[in-house]
C-alpha angles and dihedrals in degrees: 000000000000126000135216147137133265103212103206092184099214115138101144097180094056135076110256094246091055092044093052091046089056091047090054092047089055090050089051090054091049090051093049091050093052100253114160107223146012118202112196126204124236106224116129094006139011110282089229091079091056091042093056092050092046090051089064093059100039133065114197114005117110115237123212139177113240092214145347107193095227097200090069096061142049106254092232090059091049091052093046093050092045090054091049090051090049089055094046093048093043093240100322097109125112123187114224117192138189143141103253130234106246123085090196091066090058093044091053088058094046092250133136112247090203089067096049098104093046089049091051093051092047091048094051092052092048092048089053090049090052091050097044100041120096091200134051111273137214121217133190109180138154093262109021139025133190143166128221091351119186128178101225138205098046117244122245093231115069131260086356143313117288115270123222123193129202117241118198121147115344135051095236097090091044089053091048089050092052094046095048101034098249129154113251114226121197131186132235093255097057109119115237096244091054092047088054091048091052093047090050092048090048094052093044090053091049091053093045089053091052094251127132114268106254111173087162088078088071114105120208127192133202138161102260127184125166129193134160093270137019091244094052093047092049094050094043090059101033102093096041096045094045086056089048090055092051092048094048095047088055100039110020107019091160087073092060106029094093091053094063112126113248110280092007140102137239088273090063092065108106134176094244091047091054091051095046093049093050097248090121123042099215123148147063120334090263094050094046091048091053092048091051094046091052091046091049094050096046093046094051092247139285137208105229127042116197131199112230101239142156090083131105093253114162105321130310090252093050092045091053090049090049093051091048092050089050095051092043101043111015106033095058090056095053104027090096093064111116120172092197092063088060090048091051091051094054 
């Protein structure tokens, strides 16, 4: 198993410059601790701008956009900018794609939100054509056209940087990922049964396309915080995560709606309830290891586990300590997990 962070880049009480600085500092810590990847959300600005700055202060960690809403952009521009980022990061860039959640963002661009998913699928296929073609290509599609298109400059990684794709509710993006060889990315709020469904759909699509079954390409995300004891971990995160719950219920309720206690409402979601039901992995190294092992087994397995980051959880000092404790005491106990070994044994 590999480890990384999903930098969600939401610090609503801070100026953006300060927020992005803190995001990059978290990525630096992850790099220093030997984590494999940082995926960075596109909210107020394309993640590529943050990625290029983060590349200058890190050495090894891979840096991905999570995600570029493809309907907003011409696919040629996405490929050109991805190649430029791959050059600027010296081959550490990964393109993450998706379709976005907010109809208003499409309306502001004069686009039809109902067509967003179809636009995303068309864009992915055109981007791959641009990357895999040795000659300029023409394209006449339902959403974009172009003549003699070339994705220049060339990327460092050949034939192109890896592509991740956001999975949220349906199996269609998981099936696209399996068919085209993409990396499935899932958020911290995805329920375990749906994560398993998406992983199963991804592997089935790989097999149907004649590709090797690689469930290890699936990325899973959870809020993870480790301290010396369960009580200390819980109290370190209490104030910040209770504020997170209030903010999300007001601003992004779709992230919390599936965590509502049976027969309850959004207002019945509490910090302690989320810990006790395994939605948050907060505790001592032993407790967090057990939570992850249970999550892994029930979900059918995955290859990369990501810390939900880019939020003002606890304090920067405590978060760094948590990540170090995790990499020192939890990661060695679960690094051996490989979902594809289980598939091969079936």
